[in-house]
N, C-alpha and C positions, 0 to 999 in steps of 0.2 A: 408615277412621274418620277423618274430616279432622282434622291438628293444626292446634289453636291456636296462633295463632304471639300471644308473649309480650308486655307493658307495655313501652316504653321504662322503665328506670329512673335513676336517679338520676348510677348509675357509665354508664351508655349515653350520660346528656348531658357527663357530665365527661367523657369517655372524645372521644366529638366535638370540643367545645370543645377540649380541651389543658391540662384543669388539673385541681381536683384536686376532692373530691369537697367539704371543708368548703367551697371558693367557691361551688359552684352550690348546696350550702346556704344561706348566707347571704345569694346571689342571689334567693333564693326566699320564702326569710324573712323576710328586710328588714331582722335583724338582721345586724350589723359593715360595717364599710365597703371596699367593688371599686370599683377604676377601669372609668369609665362605659365606656371601650372592652371591658372582660372581661365587666362584665355585658351590653353588647348583643351578642357574641361568646354568650355560655352561651345569652340568648334564644334568638338563633339556630339554634343546635346543636336544643337541646329543639325548637321549630318544625320544623323538617325530617328530628327521627328521631318527629315526636310521642307528643314526651313529654305531657301533663297534667298538674299537680302536685295530688299526689289533696288538696282543700280540707279534707277531714272531716275527717285525721290532723292538719292545718296547728291545725289548730281547736282542735284536742281538746288539741295542747302549748301554743298561744299564748292560750288562753281569748277567744278571735278570734272572731267570727261569718264571716267571710270573707263578707259578702250583703251585692254593690250594688243601691240601688237607683237603678229606670230609667222613666224618667215621660216616654213618647213622648203625644203630642195626638189623633191616631187610627193605632191602626194597622192600620184597612182601606186606609188607602192604601197607592201604596207605595213611596213615599217616608219616612215612618213605617218602615213595614211590615220595609224591607231596613236600616233606621239598625236596631232594634233586633236582628233576625237579627247583624248585624257588629258590636257589643257584646258581643251576648251572648257569640258564640266570640269571642271577643278572650279576654274576661273566665275562660273557661274555660280558657281557655290558661295566663294568668295564676295559674288558680288560687281563682277567685271565683265565689262563684253569684250571679245576678242575679236579683232577682223584681219583677216590672213590675206599670206601672200604666199605664192606655190607656185616651184620653177617648176618645168619640163622633164626635170633628171638630165640635160644637155645642158643648160645653164651656163657657160662661163661666170666664172671672180669677180667680173666686173656686173655683167647682169642681175645675180644678187644683191649685190651690193643698192645697185640701184634700187631693188624691191625693198632695202629695207630703210632709203630715202623718198622711197613713195611710202611705206607705213610712219613717219615722222609727218608728212605733208599732214596728213589725217589724223596729225594731234593725239597721238600714242601718245598715254603716259608711260610706256615703259614695250620695252622689246624682246620677246622669245626666238633666239633664233635652232633651229635644227636645221643642219645643213654639216655633212660630212667631206665640203670641199671648200670653203669660205674659210680662207685661214685669221686665225691671229690679231694677225695687226689690222686685215681691211673690219674685223669689229671693234677693237677698241676705238675708234671716235664716237663709237654710235656711244659704249658701254661709259664715254666723258660726258656725252649728252642727257641720257635719258638710263637710265634703271636697268641692267642688262642683262640675259640668263641665255646659258650657249645648256640645249637642250638633246643629249644622247646621241653627245661623245665624247671622249673624251678631250677634256683642253683644259689646258691646268695654268693655263698665262693668269697671275698675278691681279688681274686689271677684272679679271672679269671671272663673274660667281656660273656654276655649271652644277650640272644630272648626270650624270651616264649610267650606263651598266659598266661594271669593270672586265673588258674587254681581254688581258693578260689571264686573269684565272681561269674564263672561258676557254679563250685557247688553249691553255697548259690542261686545264680537264679533259678538253676532250682527246688529246694526244695520249695524256695517261686512260685516259679509257682504249683508244687505240692500242697502246703498248700492250696493255693489263689483259688486251682479248689475245695477244700474240702478234701481231705486228711488226713487224722492225725494219721493212722499205717502205715507205711513206712516200705521197707529192704531195703537196701541196700547196693550193693554187694560191701564189700572195702575191698582196695589191702594197702595191707602194703609198705613200702618205701623199703625192699630189694628184691621186687618183680618186683618194678614197681617208679622211684621217680617223674613220671609225675601224674602216673594216684593216688598213696597215698592223697595226701593233693589233689584232688580233689575230691573223696570218702568223705576226712574226711573232709572237708568243707560240703559234704549235710549233714553228721550226725547230725555237730557244729549244721548247722540250722534247720535244722526240729527242734529239744531239742528248738531253740533258740525259734520258733513258737510255740510250747506245742506240736507236734506231739509225738509220740509212733515210736521208730524207731529199726526192727531190724535189727542188725549188721552180715551179713555173711561174714568171712573170707575161707581160703584156697585160693590150685593153682590157675591160672587162665586158663591156658592150660584146653578145653576140661573139663571141670567145670556147662555146663551148665544145663543138666540131674538133677544132684547132686543141683544147684540152687533149681533147678524148684518145686523139692521132698521135699525138708528143708520151701519153697518158702506156700506151697498146704497145707505145715501143719499146715500154720498159716492163720488160713478162717476168720481172724481178718483184713489179710493184703489190703488194697482197689490198692499198687502201689506199682512196684522195680524201682529201680539206680541203673540202671549196668555203670559200668568204661570209656566205648566208646558204640561209635556206632556197634561193630561188638559180643563187648558179647551180649551186647544189640537183636540182631540181634538171636542167635543163642539162648537165650534164648525163644526170643518167637514163635522160631519154636520147643525148647519142650517140653513151650504150650502148646501150637497150640496140637503134641502132645497127650497130658494129656485133650484133650477138653476145651480150657479153653482158652477165645475171651479177645482179646485185640483190644480196650478199657473197653469193658464191661465185664470183671472178674476183669481183671486188667490192669492197666497203668505203661506206661515200659517207660523209656523216656533211651536216651544217650545220650553221649561226642564223639566232635571229629566233626562231619558237613565235612565228604571228602569222595567226591570220589561217586564208584555207591550206597553206603547203605544212600544219600542224595534224593534218587526218589521219585518222591509223590508218586508210587508206596505199596512206604511201607510207606509215612509220619513218616517217626519216630521226633517224641517232641527230640529234642537235644539244647547242646551246643554248636552252631561254630563254631572252630579259623582258623584264618587268617594266614591259614598257608602259602601262599601267602609271605603276609607281614614280617610274623617271615624271613620265607627262604630268601629274599635278605638284611633286617635290619640285617640280621645276617652279611652275606657278606662286605656291607656297612659300616661296626661297623671293620670288620676287612680287612679292605684295609684304612682307617683310623689307624687302628692301624700300622700296616706295612708302612702307612707315614708319622709315627711315631707322630700320632695323637690320642689323647684319647680325647672315641668317649663320645658322649654328656648321653650320659649315663651310666654307666659302666653295668649298668643292666637295662635289659628295657622288664616293666610288657604293652603287648596288651593286648588291653581287647576283648570279644569274640561278641555272641554276641545270644541269645535266638532262637531259631526256632521249634513253640506251633503246632507241626503233627495230625495229626489223634493219634495219641499209647499213648495219657491221655485224660482224657475228665472226668468232677466231680467223686465220690465211688456210683456206684451203687447199694450200702448197706448204 
């Protein structure tokens, strides 16, 4: 018979962190003062040994639900799916449960607002909002009633706490990559803020940096959904174009498929870049050049910030811009002509 290992206890955490059991209890209950250095040591020790707070027991004692509400725009997409997973894992570490609501990607702003209202009706203690479409003005009323953090988009409204990837850094770095390869005529699939609060600043940064570096830019605007064929047709009207910058990995792959149907080789005829670096599209089989967002870090920091707000503390950074990294793959190369 296989003997099961026991679950770590609060005493194990105390021993690992070199503090008393009462200090560990104060850290996880939020009652009483604990120095920040000690708090971080306790949290690190708990993570190292796999200790998870018993949220049900805590709720019975404290008369709280220890439940967070999380809304993501479309959990079927890699970005929001991985973000939600990261938030759920970090919430469990802190001893919180997560109830979720998700749209289909086609939700109107009013639908997203109603989804947040539905989460509040479930008596959640706080909210995490993951949406590139819901304006800050629609989120502020919720933030005035419950601790609220916006995750995964560049939100800098003074009333909202946020954690996001530095979109301008990513867009500029990808543009630099193409210029350094020798590209001087580049098309950018540009996104309006009304279509995506996340993709708009990154594509604007692409255009800005390309022009700063002396490249000529063809801006292609318009709807994002099912538009790859139109993009390919427009790009091929301009034979001087040697590279295309897409607003996300999935848009880049959709564009490459349309280019393939038109017998355009990538990167032989056109170089293509994406953005996100999440999920199956990062496979070496595609070898997509992209900017990788540290989605696990964004999700965990968003929950950390929310827990601090629930504990009556102020997060170290009201708006946390997290750096990503350039992944130079096989879809970019020096121009052939």
